[in-house]
C-alpha positions as CSV (number, residue, x, y, z in Angstrom):
1,M,-0.6,16.4,1.3
2,Q,-1.9,13.0,1.8
3,H,-3.6,10.5,-0.7
4,D,-5.3,7.4,-0.2
5,G,-4.5,4.1,-2.3
6,T,-5.7,0.5,-2.3
7,Y,-4.4,-3.1,-2.3
8,I,-5.6,-6.3,-2.2
9,C,-4.6,-8.6,0.7
10,D,-2.8,-11.7,-0.6
11,S,-4.2,-13.8,2.1
12,C,-7.9,-13.0,2.5
13,G,-8.5,-11.1,-1.0
14,E,-10.0,-7.9,0.9
15,Q,-9.5,-4.5,-0.6
16,I,-7.6,-2.2,1.9
17,V,-7.6,1.6,1.6
18,V,-4.2,2.7,3.1
19,P,-3.1,6.6,3.4
20,I,-0.2,7.6,1.0
21,D,2.3,10.4,2.2
22,P,4.0,11.7,-0.9
23,S,6.4,13.4,1.4
24,E,8.1,9.9,2.2
25,G,9.6,9.8,-1.3
26,E,8.6,8.3,-4.6
27,Q,9.5,4.8,-3.6
28,Q,8.2,3.3,-0.4
29,Q,8.0,0.0,1.1
30,Y,6.5,-1.0,4.5
31,T,5.0,-4.1,6.4
32,E,1.6,-3.8,7.4
33,D,-1.1,-6.3,8.9
34,C,-4.4,-6.8,7.1
35,P,-7.1,-5.0,9.3
36,V,-9.5,-7.9,8.2
37,C,-7.4,-11.2,8.7
38,C,-4.1,-9.7,10.4
39,H,-1.8,-11.4,7.7
40,P,1.4,-9.2,7.4
41,N,1.7,-7.8,3.8
42,V,4.6,-6.0,2.3
43,I,3.4,-3.0,0.6
44,R,5.5,-1.0,-2.1
45,V,4.1,2.3,-3.2
46,S,5.4,4.1,-6.3
47,L,4.6,7.6,-7.1
48,G,4.4,8.7,-10.6
49,S,5.6,12.5,-11.8
50,A,1.9,12.7,-13.0
51,G,0.6,12.0,-9.5
52,N,-0.3,8.6,-10.0
53,V,0.0,5.9,-7.5
54,I,0.9,2.4,-7.7
55,I,0.8,-0.1,-5.0
56,D,2.0,-3.7,-5.1
57,C,1.5,-6.2,-2.2
58,C,2.8,-9.6,-1.6
59,S,2.8,-11.9,1.6
60,E,5.6,-11.1,4.0
């Protein structure tokens, strides 16, 4: 089952929607270029036991 989450690009301030795959674990981290400004962002995803998703973003 796949969900969507959002983060705010650290560089341009745009809200970005990303797919979240719970099968990848409760704690996930990856680098993704912003689709708006191409700035690389480190994305950290935490999945809670109640199904809530927390996404944190910072510049690479």
